[in-house]
N, C-alpha and C positions, 0 to 999 in steps of 0.2 A: 244395310249392313254399316255400324257404327264409324263415325271419323275417330282414330288412333288419338290419345291421348298422348301429349309429350312428356317427355320424363321429367324435363325441365319444370313445367308447370305442376305435374304433381310433387316435387319436392319444395317448390315455394310456397303450395298448399300447406304442405305438411310444418314447416317452418313457421306460417302464419298461425296454423291452426296451436302449435308448441306457445308460441309467445302468446295466443289470446287465452291458453289455458293458466299462465301465471309466469312469473319472471324465468328468463333462462339463460344462463351461459353459452358463449359458442360451442362448448364441448358437448351441452346437452341439444343444441340444433344440429350437430354433426350426429349425432347417435340416432336423432328422430327422422331426419333427412337422407342421411346416407351419401352426403356430397362430401368434396375433399375441402379441406379448412382455407383454403385461399376462395373458393367458392362462396364458402358461407362468409367469411370475411367483406367481401363484395357486396353480398346482399345486405348485409348488417351497416355498410358503410352508406350503401344506397337510401337504404330505408333510415340512416341517420339523418342525412345530408336533407330527407323529403320532411325531416320533424315527426317520424312516425314511432319511433322507439327511442327511449332514451337511460342512462344509466338510474339504475333501481337501486342499486346497494354493490359493494363490493365483496367480494370473499377473499381469503388471506390465504398466500401461498405458504408452503411447508417452514418459510423462513418469518414468516410472521407479517408479511408486507401485503397493503392491498394492492393486488395486480391484476385480480380475475374478474371481470366486469359483466356482472350479471343485468341482462337488457329486460325491459318491460315494454308495453305501448302506453304510447302517452305523449304529449309534448309538455313534459315538466323540467324544471331545472334537474341536471343531474346531480347524485348523492355525492357529498364531497368524502374525499380519501380521508383517512386518518392519519394524524401528522403529527410526529415526534418534535420535542424542542431539541435543540445543540445540546443542552444540558444532559437530557436523555440520551440522543445519541453517544456521546461523549463517555457519558457514564458505562454503556453498553461496551463500547469499545475497548474501554478502561478494564472493563471483568471479563472480555473476552482475552486480552493480551495476558492476564493473569490465571487464566485458566488453561491457555495454552493451545489446546484445541476447540474449535468452536462446536457446541451442542446445544441448541436451544432449547430442550428442556432443562440443561444443568444450569444454562444463564438463568432463565426465569425462576429456577429455583434459589440461585445464588442471590439475586437479585428482589426474592420476597424475603428471603432469611435476615438480609441487610436492611430491609423497612423500606426500600426504593419503591417499592410497586405496591 
C-alpha cells in the first residue's frame, strides 16, 4: 500500500508547476492550488526571502495603478513600478475636480482631448 501524499505537498507542487510554466499573480496561484490567500502569500514570501522568485512585471488595477505583482522564478531585480510626476498627479486631480465625479475613462478622454497625453 502506498503512503498517502499530504495535501500541503500537492499544493506546493501545483504552485511550483504554475510558476515554472510562466509568470503568475497571487490570484493565478490561488486558482491553481486551491489554497487560501494568506497561505499563498506565506509561500510567496518564503520563496521571495530565499530569492527563488522576483517581481517580473506589474498589472494595473481598475484605477490604472501598478499594484498587482506578477511573480516569476529567478533571482533578478524586481521590475520597477511606473511612476507619475507631481505635475501629472496635479493635472489629473484638477481634471477630476472639474469633472465632479471620477470616471477613469472620462478622465483619460479629457486628458487626450487637451493634449496632456
